[in-house]
N, C-alpha and C positions, 0 to 999 in steps of 0.2 A: 701810841699808834702801833698796832701789831703788824708783823710781817708774815706773809704766807708764801711758803715755797711750794710751787706746784710741780708735781712729779708725774710724768707720763707712765701710767701703770697698765696700759691696754694690753701689753704682752702677756699679762697674767690670765687673760681670758681669750688668748689666741687659740686656734685649733691645736697647735703644738707649741706650748710655751717655751720648751727647750731651755738651753743654758741662759738665754737672755731673760726668760721668765724667772728662773731661779735668782739671777742677779737682781732683777727688779724687786722681787719680793723681799729678799734679805736686806738690800740696801735701803728700801723704803721703810721697812720695819725699824731699822736702826736710826734712820734720819728722824723718825718720830720720837724714838727714845732719847735722842741727843739734841732735840730742838732747843736752841737757846731761849732765854726768857723773852717773852713777848713775840715768839715765833711759833708758827704752826705749819703743818704739812697737809696739803690737799692732793687728791689724785685726779688725773685727767684720763678719761676713757672715750672710746668711740660710742656709737649708738647701740649699746648692748641692752639686753633685756633685764627685767627686774630680778630674775634668778641670778644673773651674773653680778648685778649690783649688790645683792645680798651676799654673794660669795666673796666679793672684794671687801665688803664691810667686815665680814667675819675674819678674813685673812689678815686684814690690816686695821684692827679696831681703833687705833689712835688717830686715824685720819680726821682732820677737821671737817672735811667735806669731800664728796666725789662729784666732780664736774663732768656731766655727760654731754658730749658734743652731738650734733644732730645727724652726722654722717656715719654709716657703717665703716668698719676698719678699712676695707679695700678702697672705698670712695674717699675716705679721709686721707689715706696715703697718696692717692692721685691728686687731691686738692692741695695738700701741702707740698707735694713734689713740684707742682706748677705755680706755687706762690700764693695760694689763697690762704693767707695766714690769719685773717681777721674773723674767722668763723667763731661766733660765740657759742657757749654751752650753757646748760641749765644746772644750777646748784640744787641741793636737796629740797630747798624751799620753793623751787619752781622759777626763781628769778634768773634772768640771763646774766652770764658771767663773761667778761671779756677774756680772750686768751692771753692778753698782755699781762705782764707782771714778771715775777722771778720764777723762771721755768727751768726745770732740770729734766732733760729727756734721757731716759735710760737706754735708748737705742737711736738710730738715725731718724726714726719716725718723729718729726718735730716740726712745729710751725716756724720755719726759718725765713724771716723777712727783714727788710731794711728798718733800722731804728737808730735813734740818736744815742750812742753809747756815752757821750760826754754829758749832755744836758738832761738826759733821762735815765739816770743810773738805776732806778727802781724797775726799769723794764729791761730785763736781761735774759738771754737764752744760752744754756749750756747743753751741748749734745754729746752723746756717747757713741764712739765708733769702736767696736769690739775687735775688729780684725781687718785685714786687707785682702780677703779671699776673692772679692769681686775683681781685683786686679791680678792677683798671683795665681789663683786656681778657679777661674770662672766655670770650668767644666764641672765643678762640684755644686754649682748653683744653677738654677734656671735662668734663662736669658732675661726674664722680667725682673728677677731678684737682683741680678748683676746691674741692670740699667737703673733700678731704683737706688741701690746703694751708691753707685757712682754719682747719680744726680743729687742725692741728698748730701753727699760729701762735698760736692761743689757748692751747694747752697750754704753748707756750714762754713766753707772757706770764705764766702762772701759776707755772711751775716751773723755767725755765732760769736758770742762774746768769749767763749772758751770751748775747747773740745777735750773731753775726758777719754783716755785710752787705758787699757788694763795693764800695760807693761811698757817698759822702755823700748822693747823690741818693736812693738807696734808704733810707738811714737817715732822711731827712726824710719820705719818703712813708710808710714803715712806722710812724714815730712818730706820724703823723697818724691812722693807722688803729687802732693799739693802743698802750697806755701801757706802755712798757718802762722808763721812768725813765732811769737812767744806765747801763743794761745793754747798750746797743747799741754795738758796736765796728766800725769800718770797717777791713777788711783785704782788699785787692784781689788780683787775680790777675796773671798775667804770661804771656809767650810761652814755649811749651815749647821746650826745647833740641832737640827732635826736628825743629823747623821750620828746616831748613837746606837750601840748594840742593844737591841730590845731584850726584854726579859724572856720572851718566847723564842730566842735565837735557835734553840735546838729544833723546835717544831718548824720554824721557817726553813732551816737548812734541809730538813727532811722533805718538806713540800717541794723545795727547789731541786731536790735530788743532788745536792752538792757532794762531789767526791771528797775523799780525805785530803788530796792534794790536787791543785789545778792552777793553771795560768788564767788570769782574768784581764779583760780589756773592756772599754766602752767605745761605741761608735758604730758606723755603718760602712758600706763599701764605697762611699764617696771617695773619689781618687786621692784627694789630699790627705785622707786619714791613713792610707797605706795599710789598711786591714788585710788586704790580699797578701802583702809581704809577710805579715805576721803569721797568717795561715800557712803560707808556703814554707815558713821557717820550721814548722813542725815536721816536715818531711826531710829535713836536712840530717845527714848522718850524726851531727853533733847535738841534735835536739834531745832534750829530756823526754821521757815517755810519760808526759802529762797531758790531760785534755785541756782544751781552750774553751772557756766560757765567755760569751760576749753579751754585754748589756746593750742591746740595740736591735734593730729590725733584721729580719732574715733575708731581706732583699733590698736592692736599690738600683734604679735605672736599668732594669732588665737583668741585672746580675743577682745571683743567689749565693749565699754563704755556702750552702751545701754543694753547689756546683763548683765553686772555687776549691773547696776542700777535696772533692772527688777528683778534680783535675790535677791536684797536687799528689794524688795517690794515697790519701788518708782514709782510714776506716770511718764509717758513718758516725761512730760514737766519739770520735776524737775532737770534733768541734760542735759546739751547741750554742744557739742563741737563746737569750732569756727574755727578749723583748724589753719593754719599759718596766723598770723596777720601782717599787715604792721606796721611800727613804729607809724604812725599817729593813726591807729585803736587801737593798743596796748596802746597807751597813753590815749586814751579816756576810754578804758575799765578799766585800772588801776586807773585812776582818779575818776571814778564813783563807783568803787566797795565798798561795805560796809565793806568787809574784804578780805585780800589776804591770802591764806593758802599755805604753802609749806611743805607737810608732809614727804618729802624724808628721807629715812634711811641713805643715804650717799650723800655727796656733796663735790665738790672741793672748791667752793667759795660761791655759792648761790647768783649769780647776780640778779635773780628775786626778792629776798628780798630787795636788795638795790634799785632796780627799783621801787618797791612798796613804799619804804620809801620816794623816791624822790617826790612822789605825796602826801605824808602825809597820805597814806592809812594804816590803822591798819593791822598788820601782825601777823599771827599765824604760828609757824614753829616747826619742831621737834627738839629734842636735839642732832641731828647729830653735831659732834664737829665743823665743818666748819660753820654751820649755827649759832650756839651759838656764835662763835667768831665774825662773821661778824655783827650779829644783836646787840651784846653787850648790851643786856637788853632793846633795843628799841622795841622788839617784845614780843609776848607771847609764851613761850617755853613749848612744850608738850612732856613729856617723851615717848620714844619709847618702853621702857622695858615692859614686860608682854603684848605681842603683841595682845592677845585676847581683851584686854581692850582699845587698842589704838583708835578705832573709837569712843568709848564713851568719852574718854578724849578730842578728837578733837571737838566733838559736844558741850561739856561743855565749852571748851575754846572759841569757836566761839560765843556761846550764851552769855557768860559773857561780851563780848565786844560790839556786835552790838546793844544790847538793853540797853546800858548804855551810854548816851551822854557824861557824864563826862570822862569816860574811853576813848571813841573815841577821844575826844579833847586832852586828855593827851598824848595818843599814837601818835596823829597827830604831836604834837610839838616834841616829842622824835624822831619820824621817820624822819622828815625834818632835824633835827639836826644831826642825825646819817648819813644820806645820804651825808651831806657836808664833811664827813671825807674821802670820796673817790673821786679821780679825775684821769683822764687819764694823765694829766700833771705830777702828782706825779709818776705815773707808768712809764712813758717814762723817767723821770729824773732818776728813779731807774735803768732802763736798761742801759742808757748811763753811769751812774756811775759804774755799774757792769763791763761793758766792759773796762772802763778806768782803773779800779783796776786790771783787768786781764792782 
């Protein structure tokens, strides 16, 4: 008798897949590759169109099937939030499929309902909670998003067989908010195999107008990301005279990057947003950066840090617990405390690295070594082991 692990892959066709989309794609692909004998992996999605179904089949060719539920994403989220967990979906042959079984949700979007964990071990649900922003930095999220994440976390507390988090830092923070007992498991992420310097790197660098030396970061002006502090650091007397390139949007919540830079007294060409980058373009920008900076006040895992490490790029990061955990000393840690002085500390940290060749080389070696500690193969093995134990 074969066993099917059903994975929620709806984030891959969300309007903005984001980091969870990357996580879903990479983990699911490796779960397929590492499926034990007599085991297969299926995908679960909301009521998407045929074009999205073909996209998913192409992206994850080893899926045994894709089960399409009858509700669109928004309505499905509402239904699962309020306990409608028995909504069946259709398989590729048109027959109805029960949502029950061995389910691995790659986000809080999951059918979390009452079931008999002891007498029905084949019916199990594992949900992934990536961070605790809904509690610690609700201002960075919309009120609807905050309400959804809190509601689904409470449903997970009552009904999930296990909860996966990406770091011990999140495990600790989540455990202080909700009592999950011994059901929390730490299974982190890794760098995508798609992040490789392409053969046309020179052409891409020219198209992106990359300067010879620059500071690089990823993110938006969401308050918890502290991008404003990094921009302000460029105006500090101790700052190096390098431009800042940002992979992310030019505005958020009525704030504009150009406006923040102007208010800090910076020239127009000192800060530039690059928008959303393809994997190939991101690889080129990361590889050529003088330093990568992640100033966030909160993070679930800090994948951009590991991505920068994989190119041997020096990293400056805040002392947010997850970033300290993931970097493990391979980056330069800047304390967040005494917020008024944070931009100055960022400026000084960046300057101490980029103008010292010996420091750059030492950090390059440490970065590459730390990046090797993470792999999607290990992550997938952890997921399969977790379901086997359940």
